[in-house]
N, C-alpha and C positions, 0 to 999 in steps of 0.2 A: 164288920171288920174294917179297921182303919187302913188307910192307904199304905202305911209303913208295914203293917202286918200282912197285907195282901202281897206286897212286893217280896217280902221275906219268904212267905209261903211259896210263891211262884219260883223263887230262886232255888229253894230246897227241892221242890217238885221237879224242876228242870235238871238238877244235878242227878237225881235218881233216874230220870228218864233218859238223859243224854250223856251223863257221865262228865259233864263239863259245862260251865257258863262263862261268857265273856262280858267284861265290864261294859264295853262300848255298846254291845247289843242290848244289854239290859237297860242302859241309860236311854237309848233311843226308844225302846219299847214303852217305857214308863214316862218319857218326857221329862226326865230329871237329869241332873249333872252326873258325871262319872264320880265326882266326890261323894255324892249322896249314895250311890251304889256301893262305893268302897266302904262307907260307914255301915251299910247293911251287912256287907261281907265281914267286916271286922266284928260286928255284933254276933253274927252267927258262928264265926270262928272261935270267939271267946267262949261260946257255949258248947264247943266241940262238935258242931254240926257240919263243918266243912273246913277245908284249909285253903289258904290263899296261895296263888301262883301269880307270876307276872301277868297283870292285866286280866286275870281270870280267877276262877275258884273250882276246886275239885272235891270229890267225896273224901271223907276222913278214913274210909276203910283201908286197912293195911294191905288188903289184896287189891291190886290194880285192876282196872277194867279194860276190856278189849274195845278200844275206840278207834275211829278212823284216823289215818295218817294225817289228813288235812287238819283235823282237830288237834292232834298231838303236836303238829308243827308250830301252832300258835303258842304253845305253853313254853315259857322261858326261852323265847326265840333268840334274844340277844346273847344269852349264855351259850345256847347251842351253836350259835355262829362262831363265838370265840373258841369253843371246844373243837369245832370242825376245822378251824384255821390251824390250831395246834396239831391236830392229827395230820393235816396236809403237810406240815413241816417234817413229818417222819418219812415221807416218800424219798427214796434214794434213786440214783441214776439207774436207768433201765430196770426198774423194779417190776415185780409181779405181785399183785395183791388180790384179796377177796374182799368184796364189799357186800355186807348183808343188807337187809331191807330196814325201813323205818324212817321216821321223820329226821332224826339227827344224821342218819346215813345219807339222806337226800341232800341235806345242807352241806355235808362233807363233800359229796360229789360235785356240788355247785361251785365249791372253792378249790377243787382239786386241779393242780397243774402238773403235767408230766415233766420229768427231768430225763431227757433222752426219750427212749421208748418205754411207755408204761403199759403193761398188760394187766387188764382188770377182769376178774371173774365175778359176775354179778348175778344175784338171785332176784333182783327187783327190776321189773320191766321199765319203770320210769327212770331209774338210774342208768340203765343201759342205753335208753333212748337219748338221754342228755349227754353222756360221755361219748357215745358213738359219733357225735358231731365235732368232737375236739381232735385237732391234728396232734398226732403223737401218742394217741391212746388207742389200743386195740382191745375190744370188748368181747368176752365170751359170755353170752347170755345162757344161763342154765335153763333147761326145760322142766316142765312139770305142771301141776295143777295151780292155776292162778287164784290167789287169795286176795279178795278185793280190798280188805281193810288196810293191807300193807303194800299192795301191788307186788307181792312176792310170789314166786313159785315154790310149791311145797310138794311133799310126797316122795315115793320111792325113786322115781326118775331123777328128781333133783338131788336127792342124797347120793345116788349112784354117780351122777356127773361130778359132784364135788369130790367124791372119794377118789376120782381118777386124776386129780390135779394136785399140785403142791406149790405153795406160794410163800414169799418171805413173811407176809403179815396178813392177818385177817382183821378187818375192822367191823365191829359189831355194836349194835345198840341193845339196850335192855329196858324192861319195864319196871324192874325192881332190883335192888342191890342190898344185900345183907352180908356183912363181913363173915359171919359165922354160918350162914345158910347158903350163900352163893348168889349167882345172878339168875334172874327169872324172866319169863315172858308170858304172853297171854294164852298160848295154845301148846299142846304137846307136839303137834306137827312142827311148829316153828322151833321148839326146843330141840327136837331131833335133828333138824337140818342145821341148826346153829352149832350143835355138838360136832357134827361132821365138818363144818366149816373150820372149827377150831383145830380138829385133828389134821386138817389139810393145810395148815400153815405153821411156819416156824415159830411165829409169835402171835399171840392173841391180844388185840388192842380193843378195849371197851371204851366207848364214848357215851357219857351220860352226865346230865346235870345233877347237882347234889340233892334235888327234890326227890330223886328215886331212892335215896338212902333209907333203909328201914322198911321199905315196901316189898311185897312179894307178889309176883304174878302167879297165875295158876300153875305154870309148869316150870320146874327148875331146869336150867341149862347145864350148869356145872358149879363146882365149888370155886372159891376165889383162888385156890392154888393153881388152877388152870389158866388164870389170867396173868399175862405178863405186864401189861401197861394199862393203867386206868387214867383217862383224861376227863377231868371234871372241872367244876368252878370253885371259887374260894368259899362257897357256903358249906363245904365239907367240914364237919367239926374236927377238932384236934384229936379227940379220942378215936374217931373213926380212921383218921389218917394214920395214927400210930398203929392201930390194929391191922390195917391193910398192908402197911410196910412190914409189919411183923410176919405177915403171911407171904412175903416175898413179892408183893405187887409194887411196881414202879409207878409212882404218882406224878402226873403232870397237871398242874393247876393252871387253867387258862384264864 
C-alpha cells in the first residue's frame, strides 16, 4: 500500500472510530504538511466519503454522532465565536435567561457580559462554574445526573427544576437542523430536557453554525415553529433562509 493510500485509509478509519479528525494532528502523525492532508481530505470528500469542516473532517452520514464537547468545540470555532457574540448582544438589562449545554453554549458563556443584574439558569456544570465567577451574574445550577459528553445534567430532577422557572430567553445549541423536520440532538434524554427549557422561556434562541443544516441527530427536540430566533453564519443557503423565515423564525446572520 502506498503512503498516500495508507494515509487516506487511516483518515477514514479514524473518522469511523472517533467521529472526527483534525488536520494538524494528521499532519503531525504522518510528518507531512497540512496542505498535503487537506489534499487527502479533498480527494476523499470528492468521493463522498467525508465532508470538510474548518480545520477538520467529519463523517458524511446525515445522522450526527454523539461526540465529546471538547471535540465539537474545535469544529467551526471561529464561526461559533461570532454566533456567540451575536447571541450575547440579545441580553437585556436585569435579564433572566436559561443556557443549555454544548460547545457553542460554552463559547456563548465565555463572551457573556451582564447588563445590570443577570440571572442565569444553567444545565451545564462547566458553564455554571465559569459564570459563577463573574460579578453581576447569579447562577442557578440545575441538579440531576451528569452526562460526561456535554457536562450537562439530565433526567427527571433536571426537568422538574427547569419546569419551576420562567425566563425571558432560552439559549440552546443543536446537533442537527432541518427546516421541515426541526432541531435535533444526540440523545432522547437531552431532547426531553431541551423541550422543557423551551417551555420555560418566553423566547427560544438557537445558536448553530450552518454546517448543521440538513443533518439529524438521533432525537428530535421540536419543530422549527417552536424556535423564535436562529443565530447562524453566512453559510446558510438562500433557500434555507427563505424557508425558515416562512416558518416564522427570525434569522440573525453573524
